[in-house]
N, C-alpha and C positions, 0 to 999 in steps of 0.2 A: 498604395500601401502605406504612405505616410499618414493619410487620413485614418487608416485602420489603427496605426500606432497611437495617434493622438486620441482616438476614441478609447483605446485600451488604457491609456494613461488616465483619462477621465474616469473610467470605470473603477480603476484601482483607487483613485482619490475619493470617489464616492463611497466605496466600501470602507476605506479608512476613516472617512468622516463619520459614517454611521457608527463605527466602533468607538470613536473618540467621544461622541456626544452621548453615548450610552443608550441610544435608541435601539430597541429590540426589534429586528426585522421579523416579519412573518415567515413561515416555512417556505411559502412560494417565493418570497423576496430573497431568502437565503439561497434557494435553488438557482434563481436567476443570477444572483451575484457570483455564486460559485461557477456557474456556466460561463459568465462573462470573464471571470478570472482565468478559466481554462483556455478560453479563446485568446485572451491576451497572451498567456504563456506560450501558446502555439505560434501566434503571429510573431512575437518578439524573437523566439528561437529560430523561426524560419528566416529571419533577417541575417542570421549568422553572428559571428563574434567569438572571442576566445572562450567564453563560458557557455556558448550555445550548445544545446543537445541536438542530435539528429531528429528531424520531424518527418513523419511518414506522409505519404500521399493521402492516406485516409484521414489523418488529422487535418491536413491542409484543406481537404475537401469539406470536412465538417466546419472548419473555421470560416471558409468562404460562404457556406450555406448560412451560417449565423450572421455574417455581415449582410447578406441579402435579406434575411429576416429583419434585421435592424433597419434597413432602408425602407422596408414596408411598414415599419412601426410595430413589428411583432417582437415579443421577448425572446431572449436566448433560450434554446431548447436543448437540454443535456442529451447526449447520446445514451443508448442503453448501457454501454460500457461504463460511462461516467456514473450513472445511477448505481450500477453494480459495485463500482469502486467505492462509492459513498457508503454503501452498506458494509463493505469490508472495513473501511476506515472507522466507522462508528462502532462496529462490533469489537474491533481491536482496542479502540479507546476505552470502551466499557470494561474490557478485561484488565486494562492497566490500573483501573481504580481499585482493584482488589488488594493491591499492595503485596502480592505474593511473589516469591522468588525461589528458584530451585535450590534445594539444600543438600541433597544426596547425590552420590555418583550416578545412580540410575536416572535420576531426574535430569541431571545435566547432560547425560548422554542422549536422553530423549529430546531435550532442547536442540541439541546439535542435529539430530535426525529430522526433527520437524522443520527446522530452518532449511535443511537440504531439500526436503520435499517442496517447501514453499518457493525456494529459488527456482526449482524446475517448473513449478506452476506459472510463475511470472515470466520466465524466459520463453516458455512455449505458448503463452497466451496469444490468441489470434487477433485480439483487438488492442491496437496501440493506444486508443483512447482510454481503455480500462487501465492499462499499465501507467500511463502518464498521470492519471488522476489518483493513483494510490498515494497515500502519505509516505514520506521518506523512509519510515521504519519498515514499510512493507515492500520496498524496492528490492530488485534482484541484487544490487550492490550491497545493501545492508544484510540481506540474507546470506550472501557469500561470506561476509565478514563475521556474522554471528555464529555460523556453524563451527569454524575452527576455534573460536573463542570458547564455546561451551565444551568442546572436546578437550581443550587444554585445561579448563577448569575441572573437568571430571578426573583427568589424570593427576592434576596437582593435588587433589584431595586424597589420593591413595596413600596409605600409611605403611604398608608392609607387603611382603611377597604374596601373602594370602589374598590381599585386596587385588593385586595385579593379576593373580590367577583367575579371579572372578570377573575381571574386566571383559574378557571375550564373551562370556555368557550374558552379561548385562548389556553389552553392545548389541548382541543378537536380539535380545528382548526389546531394546529401544527401537531398533530398525523395524521389527515386526509391528510394534505399536504405531510407529510413524506411518507405516504402510497402510494400516487400518484407518488412521485418521485421514490420510490423504485420499484413500479410496472413497470414504464417506463424503468427503468434500467434492471430489471430482465427479461422483455419481449423483450429486445434488440430493443426497439422502437427508432426511429431516434432522436438523441439528448439526449437519456436517460442517457447514461454513462457520457456524458459531463456535463449535468446539475447536476447530483448527485455529481460528483467530484468537480464542481465549488462551490456547497453549502458546501461541506466538507472543501474546501480550505478557504472559507470565515469564516467558523466556526472552524478553526484550533486551 
């Protein structure tokens, strides 16, 4: 295990060195680097410690498989879940570049509802390798924090009794829209993943 940790440290150092020198790795090199980074993260967390997260048997099995590949001289091979997470991460990142932010009560309520659905999606995901490879903004913990934040923002914006009276209707519309977005995502409909990630990016 100590050899694995040493190898992990060297991998991180190599990635950092590439970034510092300004060398632009190829797409395949980036995939291998990210794969090695994920293996490192799993191995180090499996060792325990105050800040360590729980590591599943599936993650450990994948990390051991990658160590065996390294011994044979083969490159690290990302799991399907990691590849899927990379797609989610990249789509979310693209959405953040728009610079948009919710302005109205109904938009803020929709943000809260969308984060609620995403929290459910992450917490019920069957593949821990997918979950662990998501960027921090897409974690269940962040989703759980963003939902009440946007609900509070929506209520804070209300000015008078008339606004308060409309709140229930706007909440119902937001919940219905969020259900539609989540259904399109969960059913792998065309554009479903992209649209949901874009909403989460706007509601970051």
